[in-house]
C-alpha positions as CSV (number, residue, x, y, z in Angstrom):
1,M,-17.0,-20.0,-7.9
2,F,-14.7,-21.0,-10.8
3,Q,-12.0,-21.8,-8.3
4,R,-14.3,-24.1,-6.3
5,I,-15.5,-25.8,-9.5
6,S,-11.9,-26.2,-10.7
7,R,-10.8,-27.7,-7.3
8,T,-13.8,-30.1,-7.5
9,F,-12.9,-31.0,-11.0
10,L,-9.3,-31.5,-10.1
11,V,-10.2,-33.8,-7.2
12,A,-12.5,-35.8,-9.5
13,V,-9.7,-36.1,-12.1
14,V,-7.1,-37.2,-9.6
15,A,-9.6,-39.6,-8.0
16,T,-10.5,-41.0,-11.4
17,A,-6.8,-41.3,-12.4
18,A,-6.0,-43.2,-9.1
19,A,-9.1,-45.5,-9.3
20,V,-8.8,-49.0,-10.5
21,A,-10.0,-49.3,-14.0
22,A,-13.4,-50.8,-14.3
23,D,-15.2,-52.3,-17.3
24,E,-16.9,-49.0,-18.1
25,P,-15.4,-45.5,-18.4
26,K,-16.0,-43.4,-15.3
27,C,-16.0,-40.1,-17.2
28,T,-19.0,-38.8,-19.1
29,A,-17.1,-36.1,-21.0
30,T,-15.3,-36.8,-24.2
31,A,-11.6,-37.6,-24.1
32,R,-10.8,-34.3,-25.8
33,E,-12.9,-32.3,-23.3
34,C,-11.2,-34.0,-20.4
35,E,-7.7,-33.4,-21.8
36,Q,-8.5,-29.7,-22.3
37,Q,-10.0,-29.3,-18.9
38,I,-7.1,-31.1,-17.1
39,R,-4.5,-29.0,-18.9
40,Q,-6.4,-25.8,-18.2
41,V,-6.8,-26.6,-14.5
42,L,-3.2,-27.7,-14.0
43,S,-1.4,-25.1,-16.1
44,G,0.3,-22.7,-13.8
45,R,-1.0,-24.5,-10.7
46,R,1.6,-25.2,-8.0
47,F,1.9,-28.5,-6.2
48,L,4.0,-30.2,-3.5
49,G,4.1,-33.8,-4.8
50,V,3.1,-36.0,-1.9
51,T,0.3,-38.5,-1.2
52,V,-0.6,-38.9,2.5
53,A,-2.8,-41.2,4.6
54,V,-3.9,-41.1,8.2
55,H,-1.4,-42.9,10.4
56,E,-3.5,-45.3,12.3
57,E,-1.0,-46.3,15.0
58,R,0.0,-43.7,17.6
59,T,3.4,-43.5,19.2
60,P,3.9,-44.0,22.9
61,G,3.6,-40.2,23.3
62,G,0.3,-40.3,21.6
63,L,1.4,-38.9,18.2
64,G,-0.7,-39.9,15.2
65,G,-0.3,-37.6,12.2
66,L,-0.4,-38.3,8.5
67,T,2.0,-40.7,6.8
68,V,3.6,-40.0,3.4
69,I,2.6,-42.9,1.3
70,G,3.8,-41.6,-2.1
71,I,6.0,-39.0,-3.6
72,V,5.8,-37.7,-7.2
73,E,9.1,-38.1,-9.0
74,N,11.0,-34.8,-9.5
75,S,8.6,-32.9,-7.3
76,P,9.4,-30.2,-4.7
77,A,8.8,-32.7,-1.9
78,E,11.3,-35.2,-3.4
79,R,14.0,-32.6,-3.9
80,A,13.4,-31.3,-0.3
81,G,14.1,-34.8,1.1
82,V,10.6,-36.0,2.0
83,K,10.5,-39.8,2.1
84,V,7.8,-42.4,2.0
85,G,7.0,-43.3,5.6
86,D,7.7,-39.8,7.0
87,R,5.0,-38.8,9.5
88,L,3.7,-35.2,9.1
89,I,3.4,-33.6,12.5
90,A,2.9,-30.0,11.4
91,V,2.8,-28.1,8.1
92,N,3.2,-24.3,8.0
93,G,2.7,-24.1,11.8
94,K,-0.6,-26.1,11.8
95,S,-0.6,-29.3,13.8
96,L,-1.5,-32.5,11.9
97,V,-1.1,-34.8,14.9
98,K,-4.8,-35.6,14.7
99,G,-5.1,-34.3,11.2
100,T,-6.8,-35.6,8.1
101,A,-5.8,-35.7,4.5
102,M,-8.4,-33.0,3.8
103,Q,-6.8,-30.7,6.4
104,F,-3.4,-31.3,4.8
105,K,-4.8,-30.4,1.4
106,Q,-6.3,-27.2,2.8
107,I,-3.0,-26.2,4.3
108,V,-1.2,-26.8,1.0
109,G,-4.0,-24.9,-0.8
110,D,-3.6,-21.9,1.5
111,A,0.1,-21.9,0.8
112,R,-0.3,-21.5,-2.9
113,S,-0.4,-17.7,-2.7
114,N,3.3,-17.5,-1.5
115,G,4.3,-21.0,-2.4
116,R,6.2,-21.7,0.9
117,I,5.8,-24.9,2.8
118,W,7.6,-26.0,5.9
119,M,7.0,-29.3,7.6
120,I,7.9,-30.9,10.9
121,I,8.2,-34.6,10.2
122,L,8.9,-37.6,12.4
123,R,11.4,-40.0,10.8
124,Q,12.9,-43.0,12.6
125,G,12.1,-41.5,16.0
126,A,13.6,-38.1,15.3
127,Y,11.9,-34.8,14.4
128,K,13.1,-32.9,11.3
129,K,12.1,-29.6,9.7
130,I,11.9,-29.6,5.9
131,E,11.3,-26.4,3.9
132,T,10.4,-26.2,0.2
133,R,8.4,-24.2,-2.3
134,L,5.4,-25.3,-4.3
135,E,6.2,-25.4,-8.0
136,P,4.1,-25.4,-11.1
137,Y,3.4,-28.7,-12.8
138,S,5.8,-29.3,-15.6
139,K,4.5,-30.1,-19.1
140,E,5.7,-33.7,-18.7
141,Q,3.8,-34.1,-15.4
142,I,0.6,-32.7,-17.0
143,D,1.1,-35.0,-20.0
144,K,1.4,-38.0,-17.6
145,I,-1.7,-37.0,-15.6
146,V,-3.7,-36.6,-18.8
147,Q,-2.5,-39.9,-20.2
148,Q,-3.4,-41.7,-16.9
149,H,-6.9,-40.3,-17.0
150,L,-7.4,-41.1,-20.6
151,M,-6.2,-44.7,-20.3
152,K,-8.5,-45.4,-17.3
153,S,-11.6,-43.4,-18.1
154,H,-11.5,-43.3,-21.9
155,P,-10.1,-46.7,-23.1
156,P,-9.8,-47.1,-26.8
157,L,-12.7,-49.0,-28.4
158,P,-12.0,-52.4,-29.8
159,A,-11.6,-52.5,-33.6
160,G,-14.8,-52.6,-35.4
161,Q,-16.9,-50.7,-32.9
């Protein structure tokens, strides 16, 4: 149950960190509580370092798949050679030709036990196999995630308030 709550919290934190800042904070917890929870959830947790989106256009052969739209700097994905624009066809032997981002996240989540990831990607009309290992978030990456959340969801109050 804690793992399910932690995943839900992590998804909420990442969604909050990625959201466009609004006039009001999106988080009901204190900044200190959020920082502690983010650090607790991410410490020791392994990640790949890609952001994907469903590829709307299909190739003449009917391939859809997910497209890499972002790569975390100094992540396992970047070091393995994954590029923005790559199309994920399969990950760890599971087809993503008609896959969703949620299915991709589930496959990566299932790989956390051994940390191994192998992907078949389509890049410039050619298929390529990429292998890498999930790695723990570094202290610097966790600091950056915390900072992004705090800036967007817990903006400093103007002087005098």
